[in-house]
C-alpha positions in Angstrom: 71.4 153.3 75.0 68.3 154.2 73.0 66.1 151.8 71.2 65.4 152.1 67.5 61.9 150.5 67.7 59.1 152.7 66.4 56.3 150.7 68.1 56.0 148.7 71.2 53.5 145.9 72.1 51.5 146.3 75.3 53.5 143.6 77.0 56.7 145.4 76.2 55.3 148.7 77.5 54.1 147.0 80.7 57.6 145.5 81.2 59.3 148.9 80.6 57.0 150.6 83.1 57.1 147.7 85.7 53.3 147.5 85.9 50.8 144.7 85.0 49.5 144.6 81.4 46.0 145.6 82.5 47.3 148.7 84.1 49.4 149.7 81.1 46.3 149.1 78.8 44.2 151.4 81.0 46.8 154.1 80.9 47.2 153.8 77.1 43.4 154.1 76.7 43.1 157.0 79.1 46.1 159.1 78.2 47.0 158.4 74.6 44.8 159.2 71.6 45.4 156.0 69.6 43.1 154.4 67.0 41.5 151.2 68.1 43.4 148.1 67.0 42.9 144.4 68.0 46.5 144.5 69.1 47.9 147.6 70.7 50.8 149.3 68.9 52.2 152.0 71.1 54.5 154.5 69.4 57.9 155.1 70.9 57.0 158.8 71.2 54.3 157.9 73.7 56.6 156.3 76.2 57.6 159.5 78.0 53.9 160.3 78.6 53.3 156.8 80.0 56.3 157.2 82.2 54.9 160.5 83.5 51.6 158.7 84.2 53.4 156.0 86.2 55.3 158.7 88.1 52.1 160.5 89.0 50.2 157.3 90.0 52.9 155.3 91.8 55.2 158.0 93.2 52.9 160.9 93.9 49.6 158.9 94.4 47.6 161.2 92.1 44.2 160.3 90.7 41.6 161.8 88.3 42.0 165.4 87.3 45.1 165.9 89.4 46.8 163.1 87.5 45.7 164.4 84.1 47.0 167.9 84.9 50.3 166.4 86.2 50.7 164.4 83.0 49.9 167.5 80.8 52.3 169.6 82.9 49.6 172.1 83.9 49.4 171.2 87.6 51.6 172.5 90.4 55.1 171.1 90.4 55.6 168.4 93.0 58.7 168.5 95.1 59.8 165.0 96.0 57.9 161.8 95.4 56.0 160.4 98.4 57.5 156.9 97.8 60.8 155.8 96.3 60.7 154.3 92.8 61.7 150.8 93.8 61.8 149.2 90.3 64.2 151.9 89.0 66.3 151.8 92.2 66.6 148.0 91.9 67.5 148.3 88.2 70.3 150.8 89.1 71.6 148.5 91.8 71.6 145.5 89.6 73.4 147.3 86.8 76.0 148.5 89.3 76.5 144.9 90.5 76.9 143.7 86.9 79.5 146.4 86.3 81.4 145.5 89.4 81.3 141.8 88.5 82.7 142.6 85.1 85.5 144.6 86.6 86.3 141.8 89.0 86.4 139.3 86.1 88.8 141.5 84.2 91.2 141.5 87.2 91.4 137.8 87.5 94.9 136.4 87.2 
C-alpha cells in the first residue's frame, strides 16, 4: 500500500530505512541534490535512491566510488547480498504473524 506523502522528514526516512538519523542525513547530503534547509524535506521520489544506498552499504558492504556507481546503476551487478537484510526479514515475519493471528481470531467460536 503506497503512501500519498510528497515529502518526508529526516526522522521518517531513517525509520523507513531502519538506520539512525545521522546516517540517513549523511546519505541525503551525499546522494541527493537537495537545496539546504534548516529542516530536511526529502521528496518521496528520492526514497528508491536512498533504499539503493542502504542496500549497497548494509548488504553489499560497498564504500566510496563503488557505492556511488552501484547507486547510479553503472557498476557491475552484484549477485546475492553478503548479509541478509534483517530489518526487512523481521518486518515480513511480523506481518505474517499478524495475518495468522487475524485468521485465528476470525475462527474463534
